[in-house]
C-alpha positions as CSV (number, residue, x, y, z in Angstrom):
1,M,136.0,131.9,160.5
2,V,138.4,131.1,157.5
3,A,141.9,130.2,158.7
4,A,143.5,132.5,156.4
5,Q,141.6,135.4,157.9
6,P,143.4,137.2,160.9
7,E,141.6,136.7,164.5
8,E,139.9,140.0,164.6
9,Y,137.6,139.4,161.7
10,G,135.9,136.8,163.8
11,S,135.5,139.1,166.6
12,G,133.0,141.5,164.5
13,S,136.3,143.8,163.3
14,E,135.5,145.3,159.8
15,P,137.8,144.4,156.8
16,S,141.1,146.4,157.1
17,T,144.2,146.7,155.1
18,E,145.8,145.0,157.9
19,G,143.8,141.9,157.5
20,D,144.5,141.8,154.1
21,V,148.1,141.9,154.8
22,Y,147.6,138.8,157.5
23,S,145.9,136.9,154.5
24,Y,148.8,137.7,152.3
25,G,151.3,136.4,154.6
26,V,149.2,133.3,155.2
27,L,149.0,132.9,151.4
28,L,153.0,133.3,151.4
29,L,153.2,130.3,153.7
30,E,151.0,128.2,151.6
31,I,152.7,128.7,148.5
32,F,156.1,128.1,150.1
33,T,155.0,125.2,152.3
34,G,152.2,123.5,150.0
35,R,149.9,123.2,153.2
36,R,146.8,124.8,153.6
37,P,146.0,127.1,156.8
38,T,143.3,124.2,158.0
39,D,145.9,121.2,157.5
40,N,146.4,119.2,160.5
41,F,150.0,119.6,162.2
42,M,151.8,117.6,164.9
43,D,153.2,118.6,168.4
44,G,149.9,120.3,169.4
45,V,150.5,122.9,166.8
46,T,147.9,124.9,165.7
47,G,147.6,126.4,162.4
48,L,150.1,127.0,159.8
49,V,151.2,130.3,160.9
50,G,152.5,128.3,164.2
51,Y,153.9,125.3,162.2
52,V,156.0,127.8,160.6
53,R,156.8,129.9,163.4
54,M,158.0,126.5,165.0
55,S,160.3,126.0,162.0
56,Y,161.9,129.1,161.7
57,P,164.6,129.7,160.5
58,D,166.6,126.7,161.3
59,K,164.4,124.0,159.6
60,L,162.7,125.8,156.4
61,L,163.8,122.8,154.2
62,E,162.0,120.4,156.3
63,I,158.5,122.3,155.6
64,L,159.5,123.6,151.9
65,D,156.8,122.3,149.5
66,A,158.0,118.8,148.4
67,S,157.2,119.6,145.0
68,A,160.0,122.8,145.1
69,T,163.2,122.1,143.0
70,Y,166.4,123.7,143.4
71,S,169.7,123.3,142.1
72,G,173.2,124.8,143.1
73,D,174.0,126.2,146.8
74,T,171.1,125.1,149.0
75,Q,172.2,127.5,151.6
76,H,172.8,130.4,149.4
77,I,169.2,129.8,148.2
78,I,167.9,129.8,151.8
79,D,169.8,132.6,152.7
80,I,169.0,135.1,149.7
81,F,165.5,134.2,149.0
82,L,163.7,131.6,151.5
83,C,164.8,133.1,154.8
84,P,164.0,136.5,154.0
85,M,160.5,135.2,152.4
86,F,159.4,133.4,155.2
87,K,160.5,136.2,157.6
88,L,158.1,138.8,155.7
89,A,155.2,136.0,155.6
90,L,155.4,135.9,159.3
91,A,155.9,139.7,159.6
92,C,152.6,139.9,158.1
93,C,150.8,137.3,160.2
94,E,151.6,139.1,163.5
95,D,148.7,138.4,166.2
96,S,147.9,141.9,166.7
97,P,147.4,144.2,163.5
98,R,149.2,146.9,164.9
99,H,152.4,144.8,164.8
100,R,151.9,143.7,161.5
101,M,154.0,145.3,158.5
102,K,152.5,148.1,156.4
103,I,151.7,146.9,153.0
104,D,153.9,149.8,151.7
105,D,156.8,148.3,154.0
106,V,155.5,144.6,152.4
107,V,155.9,145.7,149.1
108,K,159.6,147.7,149.7
109,E,160.8,144.1,151.5
110,L,159.3,142.4,148.4
111,N,161.4,144.8,146.5
112,I,164.4,144.0,148.0
113,I,164.0,140.5,148.1
114,K,163.7,140.5,144.5
115,R,166.7,142.6,143.5
116,A,169.0,140.4,146.0
117,C,167.7,137.3,143.7
118,A,168.2,138.7,140.7
119,A,171.9,139.4,141.6
120,H,172.5,135.6,142.4
121,K,172.2,133.1,139.6
122,A,171.4,130.1,142.4
123,V,168.5,131.6,143.4
124,H,166.9,131.7,139.6
125,E,167.2,127.9,139.9
126,F,164.5,127.5,142.7
127,R,161.0,126.7,141.5
128,A,158.0,125.0,142.7
129,T,156.3,122.9,140.2
130,A,152.3,122.7,141.0
């Protein structure tokens, strides 16, 4: 099984929108941490989702991709952009398909984050250089 796929796919379940939402959440976590779902993690943590759950919300800067650059008010960037994005990603990665966000709600949350970022200049100065 590919680590970016939900566990239910390993038990013979058919592909679903809920599975796609899970994979999208993993993709967001990969983008923001620079880590792969199959990377080795310390402290007995299994997988990228567990690694981020263990660090959210207090240690986001510690798990953020080292290539990310930002200037200005770091706490503001965390509050307006990073916390909401990691929260969204983790909500997409709930173990139970029934507890994952619906795709329409994912889009709504992304738009809310986008509007919040557009209203704050400091967030415009955050970017990952891959």
